[in-house]
Phi, psi and omega in degrees: 000326183294333178289339182269346182291144179282157177295336179293327182280349181265021184286137174254184184296324180295316181292322178294317179296318179297318179298314181293322178294320180294323176295314179297319179295321178296318179294318178295320181295322179295324181284330188267318189258159182264300186272171183296314180294322177295322178293320178297317177297320179293323178298314180297314180299312180295322180296318179295314182295321182283336180276340182303313179298323180295314180295320178296316179295322180294316179293321178296319179295322178294321178294317181292327178290327183285335182280000000 
């Protein structure tokens, strides 16, 4: 049965968070920037800024679990 499952059904919390952040970054970039290159730069900036708390929480949880 596992060979028949779609890749969409195998999503974990990291992939879901990355997907949601990319959607949010894209929406923010469209609202903030005018041109295509400015929007691409804004998407990268927003994605980095929005992923930092998730990565920090994940690393903190791994450290606390290891202790």
